[in-house]
C-alpha positions as CSV (number, residue, x, y, z in Angstrom):
1,M,-13.3,79.0,66.1
2,T,-10.3,77.1,64.6
3,Q,-11.6,73.8,65.9
4,D,-14.8,74.4,64.2
5,T,-13.1,75.4,60.9
6,A,-10.6,72.4,60.9
7,A,-13.9,70.0,61.6
8,N,-15.9,71.5,58.7
9,T,-13.0,71.4,56.4
10,S,-12.1,67.6,57.4
11,N,-16.0,67.4,56.6
12,T,-15.8,68.6,53.5
13,R,-12.6,66.6,52.3
14,R,-15.1,63.3,53.5
15,R,-17.8,64.4,51.5
16,N,-15.5,65.0,48.6
17,R,-13.6,61.8,48.6
18,L,-17.1,60.1,49.0
19,L,-18.3,62.0,45.9
20,L,-15.4,61.2,44.1
21,A,-16.0,57.3,44.8
22,L,-19.6,57.3,44.3
23,A,-19.1,58.9,40.8
24,G,-15.9,56.7,40.0
25,L,-18.6,53.9,40.8
26,V,-20.8,54.9,38.5
27,A,-18.3,55.6,36.1
28,I,-17.4,52.0,36.4
29,T,-20.7,50.7,36.3
30,G,-21.5,52.6,33.5
31,V,-18.5,51.7,31.3
32,A,-19.1,47.9,32.1
33,G,-22.7,48.0,31.3
34,A,-22.0,49.5,28.2
35,A,-19.2,46.9,27.8
36,Y,-21.6,44.3,28.6
37,W,-24.3,45.4,25.9
38,R,-21.6,45.8,23.6
39,L,-20.2,42.8,23.9
40,H,-23.0,40.6,24.8
41,A,-26.4,41.9,25.3
42,A,-26.3,43.8,22.0
43,H,-26.3,40.1,20.2
44,F,-29.5,38.9,21.8
45,V,-33.5,39.9,20.4
46,S,-36.2,38.4,22.5
47,T,-40.1,38.3,22.8
48,D,-42.7,37.1,24.9
49,N,-44.9,37.2,21.7
50,A,-44.3,33.3,20.9
51,Y,-46.5,30.4,20.5
52,A,-46.3,26.6,20.0
53,G,-47.3,25.3,16.5
54,A,-47.3,22.4,14.3
55,E,-48.4,21.1,11.1
56,I,-51.7,19.9,12.1
57,A,-53.1,16.7,9.7
58,Q,-56.7,16.9,8.9
59,V,-58.2,14.3,8.4
60,T,-61.0,13.7,5.7
61,P,-62.5,10.8,4.0
62,A,-61.8,10.0,0.2
63,V,-65.4,8.8,-0.3
64,G,-68.9,9.1,1.0
65,G,-70.8,6.7,3.3
66,T,-72.4,6.3,6.8
67,I,-70.0,5.9,9.9
68,A,-69.9,2.4,11.0
69,E,-67.3,2.6,13.6
70,V,-65.3,5.8,15.5
71,R,-62.1,4.3,17.4
72,V,-60.6,7.1,18.6
73,K,-61.9,10.3,21.0
74,D,-60.2,13.5,21.8
75,T,-56.8,13.8,23.3
76,Q,-56.3,10.0,22.4
77,A,-52.6,9.5,21.0
78,V,-52.6,7.8,17.9
79,R,-49.6,6.1,15.6
80,R,-49.6,6.5,11.9
81,G,-51.7,3.9,10.0
82,Q,-54.0,3.1,13.0
83,V,-57.4,2.9,12.6
84,L,-59.5,6.1,13.3
85,V,-62.5,5.5,11.5
86,T,-64.5,3.3,9.5
87,I,-67.5,3.7,7.0
88,D,-69.9,1.5,6.1
89,R,-68.7,-1.0,3.3
90,T,-72.1,-2.1,1.5
91,D,-71.8,0.5,-1.1
92,A,-68.4,0.3,-2.0
93,E,-68.5,-3.4,-2.0
94,L,-71.5,-3.2,-4.4
95,A,-69.7,-1.2,-6.7
96,L,-66.9,-3.3,-6.4
97,A,-68.9,-6.4,-7.6
98,Q,-70.6,-4.4,-10.3
99,A,-67.2,-2.9,-12.0
100,E,-65.5,-6.8,-11.5
101,A,-68.4,-7.7,-13.4
102,E,-67.9,-5.2,-16.4
103,L,-64.4,-6.0,-16.3
104,G,-65.5,-9.9,-17.3
105,L,-68.0,-8.5,-19.8
106,A,-65.3,-6.4,-21.3
107,M,-62.9,-9.6,-21.5
108,R,-65.7,-11.9,-23.0
109,R,-66.5,-8.9,-26.0
110,V,-62.6,-8.7,-26.6
111,R,-62.6,-12.5,-27.2
112,A,-65.6,-12.3,-29.3
113,H,-64.1,-9.5,-31.4
114,V,-61.2,-11.6,-32.0
115,A,-63.3,-14.9,-32.7
116,N,-65.7,-12.7,-34.9
117,D,-62.5,-11.5,-37.0
118,E,-62.0,-14.7,-38.5
119,G,-65.9,-15.2,-39.4
120,L,-65.7,-11.4,-41.1
121,A,-62.8,-12.5,-42.7
122,A,-64.5,-15.6,-44.0
123,Q,-67.5,-13.5,-44.9
124,F,-65.5,-11.2,-47.0
125,S,-63.8,-14.1,-48.8
126,A,-67.4,-15.3,-49.7
127,R,-69.0,-11.8,-50.7
128,K,-65.8,-11.5,-53.1
129,A,-66.5,-14.7,-54.7
130,E,-70.0,-13.8,-54.8
131,E,-69.2,-10.4,-56.7
132,E,-66.6,-12.2,-59.3
133,K,-69.6,-14.8,-60.0
134,A,-71.8,-12.1,-60.3
135,G,-69.4,-10.5,-62.9
136,A,-69.0,-13.5,-65.1
137,M,-73.1,-14.1,-64.9
138,L,-72.9,-10.6,-66.1
139,D,-70.3,-11.4,-69.0
140,A,-72.9,-14.5,-70.0
141,A,-75.9,-12.3,-69.9
142,K,-73.8,-9.6,-72.1
143,A,-72.9,-12.2,-74.5
144,E,-76.2,-13.6,-74.8
145,F,-78.0,-10.2,-75.4
146,E,-75.5,-9.5,-78.0
147,R,-76.2,-13.0,-79.9
148,A,-80.2,-12.3,-79.5
149,R,-79.5,-8.9,-81.1
150,V,-77.5,-10.2,-83.8
151,D,-80.2,-12.7,-84.2
152,L,-83.2,-10.3,-84.4
153,R,-81.5,-8.0,-87.0
154,R,-80.6,-11.0,-89.4
155,R,-84.6,-12.4,-89.4
156,E,-85.6,-8.6,-89.7
157,A,-83.4,-8.3,-92.8
158,L,-84.9,-11.5,-94.1
159,S,-88.5,-10.8,-93.3
160,A,-89.0,-8.3,-95.8
161,S,-88.1,-10.8,-98.4
162,G,-90.2,-13.7,-96.7
163,S,-87.8,-15.7,-96.2
164,V,-88.5,-15.6,-92.2
165,S,-91.9,-16.3,-91.3
166,G,-94.1,-14.1,-88.8
167,D,-93.4,-16.8,-85.8
168,E,-89.9,-17.2,-86.2
169,L,-89.3,-13.3,-86.2
170,T,-91.4,-12.8,-83.1
171,R,-89.4,-16.1,-81.3
172,A,-86.3,-14.0,-82.2
173,K,-87.8,-10.4,-80.7
174,N,-88.8,-12.5,-77.4
175,A,-85.5,-14.1,-77.2
176,F,-84.0,-10.4,-77.6
177,L,-86.0,-9.1,-75.1
178,Q,-85.6,-11.7,-72.6
179,A,-81.6,-11.5,-73.3
180,Q,-81.9,-7.7,-72.3
181,A,-84.2,-8.4,-69.4
182,S,-81.2,-10.9,-68.4
183,L,-78.7,-8.5,-69.0
184,E,-80.1,-5.8,-66.6
185,G,-80.8,-8.3,-64.0
186,A,-77.5,-9.7,-64.0
187,K,-76.1,-5.6,-63.8
188,A,-77.9,-5.5,-61.0
189,A,-77.0,-8.9,-59.5
190,T,-73.1,-7.4,-60.0
191,A,-73.9,-4.0,-58.0
192,Q,-75.4,-5.7,-55.0
193,A,-72.7,-8.4,-54.8
194,R,-70.0,-5.2,-55.3
195,A,-72.0,-3.5,-52.5
196,N,-72.0,-6.5,-50.2
197,S,-68.4,-7.1,-50.8
198,V,-67.8,-3.3,-49.8
199,A,-70.0,-3.7,-46.8
200,A,-68.3,-7.1,-45.7
201,H,-64.9,-5.4,-45.9
202,G,-66.1,-2.4,-43.7
203,A,-67.3,-4.5,-41.3
204,R,-64.2,-6.6,-41.1
205,Q,-62.1,-3.3,-40.5
206,A,-64.3,-2.1,-38.1
207,N,-63.7,-5.2,-36.4
208,A,-59.8,-5.2,-36.7
209,A,-60.1,-1.5,-35.5
210,L,-61.1,-3.1,-32.1
211,I,-58.3,-5.3,-31.8
212,A,-55.4,-4.2,-33.4
213,N,-52.3,-3.8,-31.7
214,A,-53.6,-5.0,-28.5
215,T,-54.4,-8.5,-27.2
216,Q,-57.2,-9.5,-24.7
217,Y,-55.5,-8.0,-21.2
218,N,-54.4,-4.7,-22.9
219,N,-57.2,-3.9,-25.1
220,P,-58.3,-0.4,-24.3
221,E,-61.8,-1.2,-23.5
222,V,-60.5,-3.8,-21.1
223,A,-58.1,-1.2,-19.6
224,L,-60.8,0.8,-19.0
225,A,-62.7,-1.6,-16.9
226,R,-60.0,-2.8,-15.2
227,A,-59.2,1.0,-13.9
228,R,-63.3,1.1,-12.5
229,R,-62.7,-1.8,-11.1
230,D,-59.2,-0.8,-9.2
231,R,-60.7,2.5,-8.8
232,A,-63.9,0.5,-6.9
233,L,-61.1,-1.6,-5.1
234,I,-59.6,1.9,-3.8
235,D,-62.9,3.3,-2.7
236,L,-63.2,-0.2,-0.7
237,E,-60.1,0.2,1.2
238,R,-60.8,4.3,1.5
239,T,-63.8,3.2,3.7
240,V,-61.0,2.7,6.6
241,I,-59.4,6.1,7.8
242,R,-56.1,5.7,9.0
243,A,-53.9,8.2,10.8
244,P,-51.8,10.1,8.2
245,V,-48.9,10.9,11.3
246,D,-48.1,10.1,14.9
247,G,-49.9,12.5,17.1
248,V,-52.8,13.2,19.5
249,V,-56.5,13.5,18.1
250,A,-58.2,16.9,18.7
251,K,-61.0,18.5,17.0
252,R,-63.2,15.2,16.9
253,Q,-66.4,15.9,14.9
254,V,-67.4,12.9,13.4
255,Q,-70.2,10.7,15.5
256,L,-71.7,7.2,15.0
257,G,-74.0,6.8,11.9
258,Q,-73.3,10.1,10.5
259,R,-73.6,10.4,6.8
260,V,-70.3,12.2,5.5
261,Q,-69.5,13.3,2.2
262,A,-66.0,12.8,0.2
263,G,-63.6,16.0,2.0
264,T,-66.3,16.4,4.9
265,P,-63.6,17.1,8.3
266,L,-63.7,14.6,10.6
267,L,-61.2,15.1,13.3
268,S,-57.5,16.3,13.2
269,V,-54.3,14.9,14.7
270,V,-51.4,17.1,16.2
271,P,-47.9,15.8,16.0
272,V,-46.8,16.9,19.2
273,Q,-43.3,15.0,18.6
274,D,-43.1,17.7,15.8
275,M,-43.6,21.1,17.3
276,H,-42.2,24.1,16.5
277,V,-42.5,27.7,17.5
278,M,-43.6,31.1,15.6
279,A,-42.1,33.9,17.6
280,N,-43.3,37.2,16.3
281,F,-40.4,39.7,16.5
282,K,-40.9,43.2,15.9
283,E,-39.7,44.6,12.9
284,V,-37.3,46.8,14.5
285,Q,-35.3,43.7,16.2
286,L,-35.1,41.8,12.7
287,E,-32.0,43.8,11.4
288,N,-29.5,40.9,12.4
289,V,-31.8,37.9,12.5
290,R,-30.8,35.2,10.2
291,A,-31.6,31.6,9.4
292,G,-29.6,29.4,11.3
293,Q,-29.0,31.2,14.6
294,R,-29.4,29.5,17.9
295,A,-32.4,30.1,20.0
296,T,-33.2,29.7,23.9
297,L,-36.7,29.4,24.6
298,T,-39.0,28.7,27.6
299,A,-42.7,28.0,27.9
300,D,-45.2,28.9,30.3
301,V,-46.3,25.6,31.0
302,Y,-43.2,24.5,32.5
303,G,-41.6,28.0,33.6
304,S,-38.0,29.1,33.6
305,S,-37.2,25.9,34.8
306,V,-37.1,24.2,31.6
307,T,-35.2,25.6,29.0
308,Y,-35.4,24.3,25.0
309,N,-32.6,25.0,22.6
310,G,-33.6,25.7,18.9
311,V,-32.5,26.9,15.9
312,V,-34.0,29.9,13.3
313,E,-35.4,28.3,10.2
314,G,-37.1,30.9,8.2
315,F,-39.2,34.0,8.3
316,S,-42.9,34.3,7.0
317,G,-43.9,35.9,3.8
318,G,-45.7,38.8,5.4
319,S,-46.4,40.3,8.8
320,G,-49.6,39.6,10.7
321,A,-51.4,42.7,9.7
322,A,-50.8,41.8,5.9
323,F,-52.5,38.4,6.5
324,A,-54.7,39.4,8.8
325,A,-59.0,38.9,7.7
326,I,-59.4,42.5,7.5
327,P,-55.9,44.1,6.4
328,A,-55.2,47.3,7.9
329,Q,-56.0,50.3,5.0
330,N,-52.5,52.6,5.5
331,A,-53.6,54.7,2.3
332,T,-55.9,56.7,4.2
333,G,-55.6,60.2,5.4
334,N,-55.8,59.5,9.4
335,W,-52.6,56.9,8.9
336,I,-50.7,56.3,12.2
337,K,-47.9,54.4,12.0
338,V,-47.6,51.3,13.7
339,V,-44.7,49.1,14.5
340,Q,-45.1,45.5,12.7
341,R,-44.3,42.0,13.7
342,L,-42.9,39.3,11.6
343,P,-43.5,35.6,12.5
344,V,-40.2,33.9,12.6
345,R,-40.4,30.2,13.0
346,I,-37.8,28.5,15.3
347,R,-36.9,24.8,15.4
348,I,-37.1,22.9,18.6
349,D,-34.4,20.2,19.9
350,P,-36.3,16.8,19.3
351,E,-34.9,15.3,22.7
352,Q,-35.8,18.2,24.7
353,L,-39.0,18.4,23.2
354,R,-39.5,14.2,24.1
355,A,-38.8,15.2,27.4
356,H,-41.0,18.0,27.8
357,P,-44.0,17.8,25.7
358,L,-45.7,21.0,24.3
359,K,-49.3,21.7,22.8
360,V,-50.3,23.6,19.9
361,G,-50.9,27.5,21.3
362,L,-48.9,27.1,24.3
363,S,-47.2,30.4,25.1
364,M,-43.3,30.9,24.9
365,T,-40.6,33.1,25.3
366,V,-37.9,33.3,22.7
367,E,-34.4,34.9,22.9
368,V,-32.2,34.5,19.6
369,D,-28.3,35.0,19.7
370,T,-27.6,36.7,16.6
371,A,-23.8,36.5,16.9
372,T,-24.0,33.2,15.8
373,A,-25.4,34.1,12.4
374,R,-21.8,36.0,11.7
375,K,-19.9,33.0,12.2
376,A,-22.4,30.5,10.6
377,A,-24.5,32.3,8.1
378,P,-23.4,31.2,4.2
379,D,-22.2,33.4,1.6
380,P,-24.5,35.0,-0.2
381,P,-25.3,33.6,-3.5
382,E,-23.4,35.5,-6.7
383,K,-25.5,37.4,-8.6
384,P,-26.1,35.9,-12.2
385,S,-24.2,37.5,-15.4
386,T,-26.0,39.7,-17.3
387,T,-23.6,39.6,-20.3
388,P,-25.8,38.5,-23.3
389,L,-24.8,34.8,-24.8
């Protein structure tokens, strides 16, 4: 009996020691886990809801026409300035020829205006001289009329006494009437000469307005024709469509012989050398996330064997639900709160991206080190003073 009691006591002590050791191990593990979380893991937020993206360049023609040549195909790498598509040049060449002809015609019209100015000046001088001549003839007609009128009065006064014959009186009356008619004619001629002078002066002023403060080359009429010529020349150059950026051709829709209008989407160029990642973090993860923090990324296409280094560039202006085609209507009676996600843009190291290229839409996993922001975050801007000046 004593031996059994001793054995039980020994087993109990051994079990207690094991339980104490286990409890100590659990406590140490908990403390270590808490310390690890507090000192390290708590400074990281991660998400696998992230995708590679790029600023895709959509290629559209600036002029309409018939597609004459397509030099690229989908998945083909292109360089900036490389010819992608050409449009038939016939219409553009004809438009350029017409614009050049209109420019030449405008320059000739301006030269004609300049040459015509001298002729109009001479014509105005001639009309002015005619006006002066008509004025002199009017003065002579007035003097002749006055002489005939006085002569008629004299003869009429002498005719009562018989000193003047009837024939002489008749001649005096006829001379008076002729002088009167000449006076009216002189008045009409003077008015006509004055009107001709005014018309010549107006014609000269109108012609002078076309060439005032301008030469043959900077005249507004010539400048307008030159601008149309330059526009036609640019339209001709735009029949050759070039790559706006380095990248890979995608979504090619243009075909040979197709009739296109200005602005018709032809294809897209994806700048794969300048990719970024849009990481959709939950709103509860963003408390300590700031621009400038370092991030670590992996792509599903390469697996965990390839790691990218990145930097947080900025945050979207709204959540995905806010910019959805049919945004949620939360002001309803059956509202249920859903945790929202906010897109965060992350820049990738160009050297790593060059070594392991990505494509738009590939799935990514992102982990952001929020501790780096506390060291590198800039000071908040000072609030503007509200004190009135």
